[in-house]
LUMVEXGU-160586 format. One record per residue: residue in three letters; x, y, z of N, C-alpha, C in turn; residue number from 1. Coordinates in pm, whole numbers, plus 50000, padded with zeros to 5 digits. Last residue first. Layout:
<nodes>
['ALA', [X, Y, Z], [X, Y, Z], [X, Y, Z], NUM]
...
</nodes>
This chain:
<nodes>
['LYS', [23898, 29741, 83718], [23923, 29718, 83576], [23982, 29579, 83551], 293]
['ARG', [23891, 29774, 83989], [23775, 29710, 83927], [23798, 29675, 83781], 292]
['GLU', [24118, 29915, 84044], [24114, 29775, 84087], [23995, 29700, 84026], 291]
['GLU', [24052, 30168, 83951], [24159, 30093, 83884], [24151, 29945, 83919], 290]
['ARG', [23852, 30236, 84136], [23820, 30228, 83993], [23923, 30142, 83920], 289]
['GLU', [23999, 30245, 84370], [23896, 30144, 84357], [23856, 30126, 84210], 288]
['VAL', [24158, 30469, 84312], [24220, 30338, 84336], [24119, 30227, 84315], 287]
['GLU', [23965, 30670, 84301], [24038, 30635, 84180], [24107, 30500, 84193], 286]
['ILE', [23883, 30666, 84570], [23785, 30642, 84463], [23856, 30598, 84336], 285]
['LEU', [24118, 30737, 84695], [24065, 30603, 84717], [23961, 30567, 84612], 284]
['PHE', [24133, 31003, 84603], [24239, 30908, 84572], [24189, 30765, 84586], 283]
['LEU', [23907, 31110, 84721], [23914, 31101, 84576], [24022, 31003, 84531], 282]
['ASP', [23984, 31093, 84991], [23864, 31023, 84944], [23871, 31003, 84793], 281]
['GLU', [24206, 31264, 84988], [24225, 31123, 85021], [24105, 31040, 84974], 280]
['PHE', [24089, 31506, 84938], [24174, 31449, 84834], [24196, 31300, 84859], 279]
['SER', [23748, 31485, 85067], [23890, 31518, 85075], [23965, 31461, 84956], 278]
['ILE', [23439, 31622, 85076], [23516, 31521, 85005], [23662, 31564, 85005], 277]
['GLU', [23297, 31711, 85387], [23372, 31751, 85268], [23443, 31631, 85208], 276]
['MET', [22974, 31581, 85479], [23114, 31607, 85505], [23184, 31644, 85374], 275]
['GLU', [22655, 31617, 85626], [22734, 31610, 85503], [22876, 31653, 85534], 274]
['GLU', [22496, 31421, 85868], [22584, 31534, 85841], [22656, 31513, 85710], 273]
['LEU', [22236, 31327, 86074], [22290, 31312, 85939], [22370, 31438, 85907], 272]
['PHE', [22122, 31133, 86352], [22175, 31257, 86295], [22232, 31225, 86158], 271]
['LEU', [21953, 30915, 86355], [21955, 31001, 86473], [22019, 31136, 86440], 270]
['PRO', [21774, 30861, 86042], [21895, 30858, 86126], [21880, 30948, 86248], 269]
['SER', [21564, 30756, 85863], [21539, 30809, 85998], [21663, 30802, 86088], 268]
['LEU', [21594, 30700, 85602], [21635, 30593, 85694], [21613, 30633, 85840], 267]
['ALA', [21542, 30932, 85471], [21434, 30833, 85475], [21466, 30715, 85566], 266]
['GLU', [21785, 31055, 85461], [21690, 31099, 85564], [21573, 31002, 85579], 265]
['LEU', [21887, 30939, 85231], [21941, 30897, 85361], [21849, 30940, 85475], 264]
['ARG', [21735, 31074, 85038], [21733, 30926, 85042], [21784, 30875, 85175], 263]
['LYS', [21802, 31335, 85085], [21664, 31293, 85109], [21655, 31141, 85120], 262]
['ARG', [22075, 31322, 85005], [22038, 31356, 85142], [21896, 31309, 85174], 261]
['LEU', [22047, 31262, 84733], [22113, 31166, 84821], [22077, 31194, 84968], 260]
['MET', [21925, 31494, 84638], [21857, 31365, 84625], [21915, 31263, 84721], 259]
['ASP', [22124, 31679, 84693], [21994, 31692, 84757], [21917, 31561, 84752], 258]
['ARG', [22346, 31582, 84529], [22351, 31591, 84675], [22214, 31593, 84741], 257]
['GLU', [22345, 31335, 84281], [22306, 31472, 84315], [22284, 31482, 84466], 256]
['GLY', [22623, 31099, 84294], [22491, 31146, 84256], [22466, 31288, 84301], 255]
['LYS', [22779, 30854, 84482], [22784, 30930, 84358], [22643, 30970, 84320], 254]
['LEU', [22891, 30863, 84822], [22795, 30825, 84720], [22816, 30909, 84595], 253]
['VAL', [23037, 30740, 85106], [23060, 30827, 84990], [22973, 30774, 84877], 252]
['VAL', [22963, 30724, 85453], [22941, 30672, 85318], [22970, 30780, 85215], 251]
['GLU', [22973, 30602, 85773], [23030, 30705, 85685], [23025, 30650, 85543], 250]
['VAL', [22774, 30540, 86053], [22806, 30500, 85916], [22860, 30620, 85840], 249]
['VAL', [22746, 30414, 86376], [22782, 30529, 86294], [22831, 30481, 86157], 248]
['ARG', [22712, 30200, 86538], [22592, 30247, 86468], [22619, 30370, 86382], 247]
['GLY', [23032, 30082, 86480], [22913, 30067, 86564], [22789, 30105, 86485], 246]
['THR', [23121, 30211, 86206], [23180, 30208, 86340], [23066, 30204, 86439], 245]
['GLU', [23163, 30139, 85865], [23076, 30131, 85982], [23159, 30129, 86109], 244]
['LYS', [23190, 30288, 85549], [23257, 30243, 85670], [23158, 30245, 85785], 243]
['LEU', [23202, 30273, 85200], [23115, 30271, 85318], [23193, 30214, 85435], 242]
['SER', [23214, 30416, 84872], [23279, 30355, 84988], [23186, 30366, 85108], 241]
['ILE', [23021, 30439, 84669], [23164, 30436, 84637], [23243, 30372, 84750], 240]
['VAL', [22712, 30340, 84562], [22795, 30352, 84682], [22942, 30336, 84642], 239]
['ASP', [22454, 30446, 84412], [22591, 30418, 84367], [22685, 30445, 84485], 238]
['LEU', [22154, 30280, 84531], [22242, 30395, 84515], [22381, 30351, 84469], 237]
['ASP', [22010, 30058, 84591], [21968, 30131, 84470], [22054, 30254, 84444], 236]
['SER', [22109, 29968, 84831], [22141, 29890, 84711], [22103, 29962, 84582], 235]
['LEU', [22079, 30055, 85085], [22140, 30148, 84990], [22169, 30082, 84855], 234]
['CYS', [21985, 29846, 85227], [21897, 29963, 85218], [21952, 30069, 85124], 233]
['SER', [22182, 29660, 85251], [22090, 29644, 85138], [21997, 29764, 85122], 232]
['ARG', [22310, 29706, 85489], [22367, 29762, 85367], [22272, 29754, 85248], 231]
['ASP', [22170, 29798, 85779], [22153, 29696, 85676], [22200, 29754, 85543], 230]
['PHE', [22269, 29867, 86108], [22268, 29910, 85968], [22259, 29789, 85875], 229]
['PRO', [22057, 29850, 86394], [22173, 29801, 86319], [22159, 29833, 86171], 228]
['ASP', [21889, 30164, 86479], [21892, 30018, 86462], [22018, 29976, 86387], 227]
['LYS', [21958, 30433, 86478], [21903, 30372, 86599], [21915, 30220, 86595], 226]
['LEU', [22258, 30565, 86337], [22129, 30498, 86324], [22087, 30436, 86457], 225]
['ALA', [22423, 30848, 86217], [22410, 30752, 86326], [22268, 30696, 86322], 224]
['MET', [22630, 30939, 85937], [22501, 30931, 86006], [22508, 30827, 86116], 223]
['GLN', [22791, 31136, 85698], [22806, 31056, 85820], [22671, 31057, 85892], 222]
['PHE', [22865, 31152, 85349], [22775, 31173, 85462], [22819, 31085, 85580], 221]
['LYS', [22965, 31301, 85051], [23006, 31218, 85164], [22918, 31254, 85284], 220]
['ALA', [22927, 31285, 84699], [22887, 31344, 84827], [22922, 31246, 84938], 219]
['TYR', [23032, 31361, 84362], [23028, 31278, 84482], [22981, 31357, 84605], 218]
['PRO', [23085, 31510, 84135], [22977, 31410, 84127], [22954, 31332, 84256], 217]
['ARG', [23299, 31695, 84225], [23162, 31737, 84195], [23058, 31625, 84194], 216]
['ARG', [23562, 31623, 84258], [23477, 31628, 84376], [23329, 31638, 84340], 215]
['GLY', [23699, 31648, 84019], [23656, 31515, 84060], [23566, 31513, 84181], 214]
['GLU', [23780, 31905, 84005], [23665, 31867, 83923], [23609, 31735, 83971], 213]
['GLN', [24001, 31875, 84175], [23891, 31964, 84212], [23765, 31929, 84134], 212]
['PHE', [24160, 31700, 84023], [24108, 31657, 84154], [23988, 31742, 84194], 211]
['GLY', [24218, 31870, 83812], [24139, 31750, 83787], [24082, 31692, 83915], 210]
['GLU', [24378, 32052, 83937], [24248, 32098, 83890], [24157, 31979, 83860], 209]
['PHE', [24601, 31882, 83986], [24524, 31940, 84097], [24385, 31984, 84053], 208]
['ASP', [24585, 31624, 83723], [24649, 31725, 83807], [24554, 31779, 83913], 207]
['VAL', [24646, 31302, 83628], [24536, 31393, 83660], [24590, 31494, 83758], 206]
['LEU', [24827, 31137, 83383], [24836, 31222, 83500], [24713, 31311, 83511], 205]
['GLU', [24826, 30786, 83288], [24799, 30928, 83264], [24801, 31006, 83394], 204]
['GLY', [24848, 30520, 83350], [24956, 30581, 83273], [24939, 30728, 83247], 203]
['GLY', [24636, 30465, 83516], [24631, 30418, 83379], [24736, 30480, 83290], 202]
['LYS', [24720, 30745, 83700], [24630, 30631, 83688], [24622, 30592, 83540], 201]
['LEU', [24862, 30963, 83920], [24892, 30877, 83806], [24796, 30760, 83807], 200]
['LEU', [24769, 31276, 84021], [24740, 31134, 84039], [24773, 31060, 83911], 199]
['GLY', [24919, 31551, 84179], [24889, 31483, 84055], [24867, 31336, 84086], 198]
['PHE', [24888, 31861, 84357], [24889, 31715, 84351], [24867, 31667, 84208], 197]
['GLY', [25020, 32125, 84558], [24965, 32076, 84433], [24978, 31925, 84429], 196]
['ASP', [25139, 32173, 84790], [25047, 32276, 84743], [24991, 32243, 84605], 195]
['ALA', [25203, 31956, 85067], [25204, 31980, 84923], [25102, 32087, 84885], 194]
['ILE', [25156, 31926, 85342], [25273, 32003, 85297], [25270, 32036, 85149], 193]
['ASP', [24932, 31778, 85406], [24963, 31893, 85490], [25084, 31973, 85444], 192]
['GLU', [24917, 31565, 85222], [24813, 31668, 85222], [24853, 31794, 85299], 191]
['LEU', [25091, 31353, 85230], [25135, 31475, 85164], [25038, 31591, 85177], 190]
['GLU', [24979, 31133, 85349], [25114, 31171, 85392], [25154, 31309, 85341], 189]
['ARG', [24744, 31098, 85207], [24736, 31155, 85341], [24872, 31200, 85391], 188]
['LEU', [24810, 30960, 84979], [24788, 31103, 84969], [24788, 31170, 85105], 187]
['SER', [25031, 30712, 84936], [24934, 30760, 85035], [24923, 30911, 85026], 186]
['HIS', [25232, 30653, 84773], [25109, 30578, 84748], [25000, 30618, 84846], 185]
['SER', [25422, 30931, 84646], [25374, 30851, 84758], [25253, 30770, 84712], 184]
['SER', [25681, 31164, 84560], [25583, 31061, 84524], [25543, 30983, 84649], 183]
['ILE', [25749, 31502, 84531], [25747, 31387, 84621], [25642, 31288, 84572], 182]
['LEU', [25946, 31755, 84423], [25847, 31659, 84374], [25857, 31535, 84461], 181]
['CYS', [26023, 32087, 84488], [26026, 31950, 84538], [25911, 31870, 84476], 180]
['THR', [26239, 32357, 84467], [26127, 32288, 84403], [26136, 32143, 84445], 179]
['ILE', [26330, 32632, 84683], [26349, 32500, 84625], [26222, 32455, 84552], 178]
['GLY', [26343, 32885, 84807], [26302, 32874, 84667], [26324, 32739, 84603], 177]
['GLU', [26384, 32913, 85068], [26503, 32927, 84985], [26472, 32908, 84838], 176]
['SER', [26146, 32851, 85179], [26185, 32993, 85185], [26309, 33020, 85101], 175]
['LEU', [26150, 32577, 85164], [26067, 32650, 85069], [26105, 32797, 85065], 174]
['ARG', [26291, 32479, 85376], [26363, 32499, 85250], [26281, 32575, 85147], 173]
['GLU', [26098, 32445, 85573], [26205, 32544, 85591], [26269, 32580, 85458], 172]
['ILE', [25965, 32224, 85472], [25897, 32353, 85467], [25996, 32467, 85487], 171]
['LEU', [26156, 32030, 85537], [26121, 32055, 85397], [26054, 32191, 85381], 170]
['LEU', [26153, 32035, 85813], [26276, 32069, 85742], [26248, 32104, 85596], 169]
['LYS', [25892, 31944, 85855], [25930, 32078, 85900], [26057, 32124, 85829], 168]
['LYS', [25916, 31686, 85755], [25824, 31779, 85690], [25857, 31923, 85729], 167]
['LEU', [26092, 31577, 85940], [26137, 31595, 85802], [26044, 31689, 85724], 166]
['LYS', [25934, 31570, 86173], [26059, 31646, 86171], [26103, 31677, 86027], 165]
['LEU', [25726, 31396, 86092], [25697, 31534, 86129], [25822, 31621, 86121], 164]
['ARG', [25868, 31158, 86054], [25794, 31216, 85942], [25766, 31365, 85969], 163]
['ALA', [25958, 31109, 86312], [26056, 31137, 86207], [25988, 31202, 86087], 162]
['LEU', [25705, 31060, 86432], [25790, 31170, 86478], [25892, 31209, 86372], 161]
['PRO', [25599, 30830, 86294], [25531, 30960, 86290], [25619, 31078, 86331], 160]
['ASP', [25867, 30659, 86113], [25770, 30668, 86223], [25711, 30809, 86225], 159]
['LEU', [25894, 30561, 85771], [25928, 30653, 85880], [25822, 30648, 85989], 158]
['GLY', [25825, 30410, 85550], [25900, 30344, 85656], [25936, 30434, 85773], 157]
['ASP', [25827, 30679, 85326], [25800, 30537, 85343], [25887, 30478, 85454], 156]
['PHE', [25861, 30938, 85255], [25827, 30912, 85395], [25798, 30764, 85423], 155]
['ALA', [25925, 30938, 84978], [26014, 31002, 85076], [25987, 30960, 85220], 154]
['GLU', [25884, 30817, 84723], [25837, 30754, 84848], [25919, 30806, 84967], 153]
['ASP', [26137, 31001, 84587], [26046, 30890, 84556], [26011, 30817, 84686], 152]
['LEU', [26201, 31322, 84529], [26197, 31228, 84641], [26091, 31121, 84616], 151]
['LEU', [26397, 31551, 84408], [26309, 31448, 84353], [26309, 31333, 84453], 150]
['LEU', [26453, 31889, 84449], [26456, 31760, 84516], [26352, 31668, 84453], 149]
['ILE', [26649, 32156, 84341], [26537, 32068, 84308], [26556, 31934, 84378], 148]
['ARG', [26869, 32281, 84432], [26750, 32363, 84416], [26626, 32279, 84389], 147]
['SER', [27073, 32132, 84686], [27017, 32130, 84551], [26890, 32214, 84545], 146]
['ARG', [27215, 32100, 84917], [27178, 32236, 84878], [27130, 32242, 84733], 145]
['SER', [27276, 31867, 85041], [27333, 31887, 84907], [27311, 32029, 84856], 144]
['ALA', [27127, 31850, 85269], [27262, 31905, 85281], [27327, 31929, 85146], 143]
['PHE', [26895, 31723, 85176], [26887, 31861, 85224], [27026, 31926, 85226], 142]
['ALA', [27009, 31470, 85111], [26939, 31550, 85010], [26933, 31697, 85051], 141]
['LEU', [27104, 31384, 85355], [27199, 31409, 85247], [27137, 31497, 85138], 140]
['ALA', [26858, 31348, 85483], [26955, 31445, 85538], [27058, 31482, 85432], 139]
['LEU', [26761, 31143, 85325], [26692, 31272, 85321], [26781, 31382, 85379], 138]
['PHE', [26935, 30942, 85400], [26941, 30992, 85263], [26864, 31124, 85246], 137]
['LEU', [26857, 30911, 85672], [26995, 30946, 85637], [27002, 31006, 85497], 136]
['GLN', [26591, 30832, 85649], [26623, 30959, 85713], [26764, 31006, 85677], 135]
['ARG', [26628, 30581, 85529], [26552, 30683, 85459], [26584, 30822, 85517], 134]
['LYS', [26763, 30449, 85733], [26830, 30473, 85605], [26761, 30584, 85528], 133]
['MET', [26558, 30444, 85924], [26681, 30519, 85953], [26758, 30547, 85825], 132]
['GLY', [26371, 30276, 85797], [26337, 30415, 85826], [26458, 30500, 85853], 131]
['LYS', [26513, 30035, 85789], [26469, 30098, 85665], [26439, 30245, 85687], 130]
['SER', [26784, 30059, 86032], [26655, 30011, 85986], [26620, 30080, 85854], 129]
['PHE', [27135, 30000, 86021], [27022, 30092, 86016], [26894, 30020, 85973], 128]
['ALA', [27347, 29837, 85992], [27279, 29830, 86122], [27157, 29922, 86128], 127]
['HIS', [27458, 29899, 85754], [27384, 29772, 85761], [27310, 29756, 85894], 126]
['ILE', [27603, 30131, 85800], [27471, 30143, 85738], [27390, 30015, 85748], 125]
['ARG', [27750, 30159, 86124], [27754, 30114, 85985], [27612, 30106, 85931], 124]
['LYS', [27758, 30459, 86326], [27714, 30322, 86298], [27730, 30289, 86150], 123]
['ARG', [27808, 30722, 86343], [27923, 30633, 86362], [27887, 30488, 86333], 122]
['VAL', [27581, 30868, 86330], [27655, 30854, 86205], [27778, 30766, 86220], 121]
['ASP', [27286, 30816, 86462], [27425, 30795, 86503], [27507, 30767, 86378], 120]
['LEU', [27026, 31054, 86456], [27094, 30943, 86389], [27239, 30935, 86435], 119]
['GLU', [26836, 31248, 86532], [26897, 31160, 86632], [26955, 31034, 86568], 118]
['LEU', [26739, 31447, 86379], [26680, 31315, 86359], [26734, 31210, 86456], 117]
['ILE', [26904, 31653, 86461], [26760, 31667, 86480], [26692, 31531, 86473], 116]
['GLY', [27145, 31543, 86370], [27125, 31569, 86513], [26978, 31581, 86545], 115]
['VAL', [27109, 31544, 86101], [27119, 31412, 86166], [27106, 31426, 86317], 114]
['ILE', [27107, 31827, 86072], [26988, 31748, 86044], [26994, 31610, 86110], 113]
['ARG', [27367, 31907, 86142], [27250, 31963, 86211], [27127, 31874, 86194], 112]
['GLU', [27521, 31767, 85958], [27536, 31736, 86101], [27417, 31790, 86182], 111]
['PHE', [27433, 31897, 85725], [27414, 31753, 85741], [27421, 31716, 85889], 110]
['GLU', [27525, 32153, 85776], [27381, 32131, 85765], [27349, 31982, 85782], 109]
['ARG', [27797, 32105, 85768], [27736, 32153, 85893], [27585, 32132, 85892], 108]
['GLU', [27832, 32034, 85501], [27854, 31934, 85606], [27792, 31978, 85738], 107]
['ASP', [27677, 32091, 85217], [27696, 32161, 85344], [27707, 32060, 85459], 106]
['PHE', [27774, 32113, 84881], [27733, 32024, 84991], [27775, 32085, 85125], 105]
['GLU', [27829, 32243, 84652], [27779, 32325, 84762], [27734, 32240, 84881], 104]
['PRO', [27903, 32042, 84471], [28006, 32137, 84519], [27960, 32220, 84639], 103]
['TYR', [27824, 31726, 84462], [27753, 31850, 84491], [27852, 31950, 84552], 102]
['PHE', [27997, 31518, 84421], [27896, 31545, 84318], [27825, 31678, 84338], 101]
['CYS', [28157, 31509, 84644], [28221, 31504, 84512], [28124, 31546, 84401], 100]
['SER', [27986, 31492, 84854], [28048, 31622, 84832], [28123, 31627, 84700], 99]
['TYR', [27921, 31223, 84861], [27826, 31316, 84801], [27886, 31454, 84777], 98]
['PHE', [28160, 31118, 84981], [28108, 31067, 84854], [28019, 31171, 84786], 97]
['SER', [28191, 31245, 85224], [28294, 31265, 85122], [28245, 31221, 84985], 96]
['LEU', [27945, 31154, 85348], [27978, 31295, 85332], [28079, 31318, 85220], 95]
['PHE', [27929, 30887, 85385], [27856, 30942, 85272], [27891, 31089, 85247], 94]
['ASP', [28047, 30823, 85620], [28126, 30805, 85498], [28058, 30865, 85375], 93]
['GLY', [27862, 30840, 85825], [27947, 30957, 85799], [28029, 30946, 85672], 92]
['ALA', [27756, 30583, 85833], [27672, 30692, 85781], [27757, 30814, 85744], 91]
['LYS', [28002, 30354, 85709], [27934, 30422, 85819], [27856, 30539, 85759], 90]
['TRP', [27996, 30075, 85488], [28009, 30218, 85513], [27940, 30258, 85643], 89]
['SER', [27941, 29815, 85433], [28052, 29840, 85526], [28066, 29988, 85561], 88]
['HIS', [27741, 29813, 85245], [27708, 29773, 85382], [27818, 29808, 85482], 87]
['PRO', [27692, 30076, 85019], [27785, 29972, 85066], [27758, 29940, 85213], 86]
['SER', [27348, 30113, 84916], [27470, 30168, 84974], [27560, 30054, 85019], 85]
['GLU', [27049, 30217, 84742], [27151, 30117, 84775], [27274, 30186, 84833], 84]
['PRO', [26715, 30318, 84800], [26855, 30355, 84779], [26951, 30246, 84826], 83]
['ASN', [26436, 30291, 84681], [26513, 30189, 84753], [26662, 30215, 84735], 82]
['ASP', [26330, 30504, 84548], [26245, 30439, 84648], [26319, 30333, 84728], 81]
['ASN', [26584, 30767, 84525], [26493, 30665, 84472], [26423, 30591, 84585], 80]
['LEU', [26634, 31096, 84517], [26630, 30987, 84615], [26532, 30884, 84566], 79]
['PHE', [26824, 31329, 84352], [26724, 31224, 84334], [26740, 31118, 84441], 78]
['PHE', [26870, 31667, 84335], [26906, 31548, 84413], [26792, 31449, 84397], 77]
['PHE', [26978, 31900, 84077], [26880, 31824, 84155], [26944, 31710, 84234], 76]
['SER', [27170, 32030, 83927], [27068, 32113, 83991], [26970, 32033, 84078], 75]
['ARG', [27337, 31858, 83800], [27396, 31945, 83902], [27289, 32017, 83984], 74]
['LYS', [27195, 31738, 83599], [27204, 31669, 83727], [27271, 31751, 83836], 73]
['ALA', [27230, 31906, 83377], [27099, 31897, 83442], [27111, 31840, 83583], 72]
['GLU', [27497, 31858, 83309], [27454, 31993, 83347], [27323, 31989, 83424], 71]
['GLU', [27488, 31584, 83247], [27577, 31633, 83353], [27533, 31771, 83402], 70]
['PRO', [27297, 31562, 83031], [27274, 31501, 83163], [27361, 31558, 83274], 69]
['HIS', [27180, 31688, 82787], [27287, 31746, 82870], [27275, 31692, 83013], 68]
['SER', [26983, 31527, 82674], [27088, 31584, 82588], [27207, 31635, 82668], 67]
['LEU', [26820, 31457, 82891], [26884, 31353, 82812], [26999, 31407, 82727], 66]
['VAL', [26734, 31701, 83002], [26801, 31602, 83088], [26876, 31498, 83006], 65]
['ASP', [26775, 32023, 82889], [26724, 31891, 82852], [26804, 31783, 82925], 64]
['VAL', [26720, 32296, 83098], [26821, 32207, 83038], [26760, 32070, 83010], 63]
['GLY', [26539, 32449, 83238], [26558, 32477, 83096], [26656, 32387, 83025], 62]
['ASP', [26530, 32328, 83486], [26587, 32463, 83475], [26623, 32494, 83330], 61]
['ILE', [26499, 32044, 83307], [26513, 32093, 83443], [26592, 32222, 83438], 60]
['ARG', [26285, 31877, 83083], [26383, 31984, 83105], [26381, 32024, 83252], 59]
['VAL', [26205, 31610, 82876], [26213, 31656, 83014], [26321, 31762, 83025], 58]
['GLN', [25980, 31495, 82621], [26100, 31568, 82662], [26089, 31610, 82808], 57]
['GLY', [25869, 31226, 82402], [25854, 31337, 82494], [25988, 31394, 82537], 56]
['SER', [25903, 30867, 82411], [25876, 30992, 82342], [25858, 31102, 82446], 55]
['ASP', [26018, 30688, 82578], [25998, 30647, 82440], [25969, 30768, 82352], 54]
['PRO', [26274, 30817, 82800], [26135, 30801, 82757], [26128, 30755, 82612], 53]
['ARG', [26519, 30644, 82976], [26494, 30727, 82857], [26349, 30709, 82815], 52]
['TYR', [26610, 30657, 83318], [26535, 30594, 83209], [26522, 30695, 83096], 51]
['ILE', [26771, 30851, 83440], [26807, 30708, 83451], [26737, 30627, 83342], 50]
['GLY', [26705, 31116, 83462], [26791, 31076, 83352], [26834, 30931, 83357], 49]
['ALA', [26522, 31196, 83644], [26661, 31189, 83690], [26757, 31146, 83581], 48]
['LEU', [26288, 31167, 83501], [26330, 31301, 83540], [26478, 31304, 83579], 47]
['ILE', [26284, 30888, 83493], [26299, 30962, 83368], [26346, 31104, 83397], 46]
['ARG', [26244, 30839, 83760], [26370, 30796, 83701], [26393, 30858, 83563], 45]
['MET', [25983, 30939, 83794], [26094, 30996, 83869], [26228, 30962, 83804], 44]
['LEU', [25841, 30762, 83629], [25846, 30904, 83596], [25962, 30972, 83667], 43]
['THR', [25885, 30524, 83774], [25930, 30536, 83635], [25941, 30682, 83594], 42]
['SER', [25757, 30578, 84014], [25903, 30561, 84013], [25959, 30573, 83872], 41]
['LYS', [25487, 30593, 83919], [25551, 30704, 83989], [25704, 30695, 83981], 40]
['GLY', [25336, 30393, 83807], [25433, 30460, 83721], [25506, 30575, 83787], 39]
['ALA', [25178, 30228, 83958], [25110, 30328, 83874], [25206, 30401, 83780], 38]
['GLY', [25280, 30052, 84139], [25280, 30010, 84000], [25215, 30110, 83906], 37]
['ASN', [25062, 30139, 84399], [25188, 30075, 84362], [25178, 30022, 84220], 36]
['ILE', [24862, 30429, 84310], [24880, 30297, 84370], [25016, 30241, 84328], 35]
['GLY', [24965, 30770, 84360], [24913, 30660, 84278], [24938, 30529, 84348], 34]
['VAL', [25094, 31108, 84341], [25036, 30993, 84410], [24983, 30890, 84310], 33]
['LEU', [25303, 31363, 84402], [25270, 31269, 84294], [25222, 31140, 84359], 32]
['GLY', [25291, 31693, 84510], [25273, 31553, 84547], [25230, 31470, 84429], 31]
['TYR', [25521, 31953, 84526], [25417, 31888, 84444], [25411, 31741, 84481], 30]
['ILE', [25599, 32250, 84653], [25607, 32108, 84685], [25490, 32041, 84615], 29]
['ARG', [25771, 32534, 84518], [25651, 32451, 84532], [25690, 32310, 84578], 28]
['GLY', [25975, 32696, 84430], [25903, 32734, 84551], [25777, 32653, 84574], 27]
['GLU', [25937, 32689, 84071], [26016, 32688, 84194], [25931, 32736, 84312], 26]
['ASP', [25681, 32493, 83898], [25763, 32612, 83923], [25838, 32601, 84055], 25]
['LEU', [25630, 32240, 83682], [25638, 32265, 83825], [25735, 32380, 83850], 24]
['THR', [25425, 32100, 83444], [25520, 32208, 83470], [25515, 32242, 83617], 23]
['LEU', [25365, 31805, 83262], [25357, 31874, 83390], [25463, 31984, 83394], 22]
['SER', [25232, 31525, 83089], [25287, 31660, 83084], [25265, 31728, 83219], 21]
['VAL', [25238, 31209, 82936], [25235, 31283, 83063], [25303, 31420, 83046], 20]
['ASP', [25172, 30998, 82750], [25158, 31140, 82716], [25145, 31227, 82842], 19]
['LYS', [25172, 30753, 82969], [25108, 30783, 82842], [25088, 30934, 82828], 18]
['LEU', [25360, 30494, 83118], [25328, 30636, 83113], [25277, 30670, 82973], 17]
['VAL', [25343, 30217, 83068], [25350, 30267, 83206], [25312, 30414, 83213], 16]
['THR', [25231, 29955, 82884], [25243, 30100, 82880], [25236, 30153, 83023], 15]
['LYS', [25376, 29647, 82820], [25306, 29727, 82920], [25336, 29876, 82905], 14]
['GLU', [25532, 29493, 82657], [25393, 29514, 82616], [25317, 29608, 82708], 13]
['ARG', [25826, 29652, 82733], [25771, 29543, 82653], [25627, 29574, 82612], 12]
['PHE', [25734, 29926, 82886], [25827, 29817, 82908], [25766, 29693, 82844], 11]
['SER', [25704, 30269, 82785], [25652, 30132, 82791], [25767, 30037, 82821], 10]
['LYS', [25621, 30607, 82817], [25720, 30502, 82844], [25650, 30368, 82855], 9]
['SER', [25604, 30954, 82733], [25545, 30820, 82730], [25656, 30718, 82752], 8]
['VAL', [25547, 31295, 82781], [25635, 31181, 82806], [25556, 31051, 82808], 7]
['SER', [25473, 31567, 82724], [25424, 31453, 82644], [25513, 31330, 82658], 6]
['GLU', [25707, 31721, 82908], [25624, 31743, 82791], [25597, 31613, 82718], 5]
['ILE', [25786, 31874, 83203], [25766, 31741, 83143], [25668, 31759, 83029], 4]
['GLN', [25995, 32079, 83372], [25902, 32076, 83259], [25901, 31935, 83199], 3]
['ILE', [26069, 32246, 83667], [26063, 32115, 83603], [25958, 32120, 83493], 2]
['MET', [26283, 32503, 83779], [26158, 32465, 83715], [26171, 32327, 83650], 1]
</nodes>
């Protein structure tokens, strides 16, 4: 279990995290999303005991990370957003290194995973692409047999096939009762595996229930028009986002649904369909809000 209680963190004049609280039970994959610079990596590093919060407390499996760092760190594997490694090392050299820190490190599992990912562990790490390095460290994370995985930008730089393989491996581990916190700047990367989400914005955390509440004031429509679309015809509405593909228009609006539908019907579309507001839509809405500030 991960418990974050009223954590705040500033760097000089900039407040990065403001009174952040979160409890994450075992057997869950939790997605932490936000634009670059939102504080995701800072929160991850506080959880890993690398940064000290200005206030608040972090406990992993009931152990205070700052007061008892060695005991706490036995239970988790932290993969930061830009892992460093000696350039002269071969991928296989990491086995002896990580087995020193994780007594239950499973070399057979490591070999199985790198086989699935088709990584050549005989190559030196400097010959690996960014995506290959990311896959290697994820293989180490799984092989560590840690009950808690803290994965910062876990899928960054991975091609679609590698991303799919690693998601399947992660889902496999859920049956073993692991707890996983994954950060990403793209909610779409996590929608199919995470069972809870939090959005960091303005230093504060909006949780899954907050996302659900966030759907209410918005409506999303897709329509096809006979004539070329003139954006000025919606100038009296609160347009959150608008995409055009030929004569097909997809628009997210803020307001009462029935009123918005009648307003769009007045444009005499060839068809008009209301669509579900996805988490990705809400994420983009929040991103746009932050960028307007």
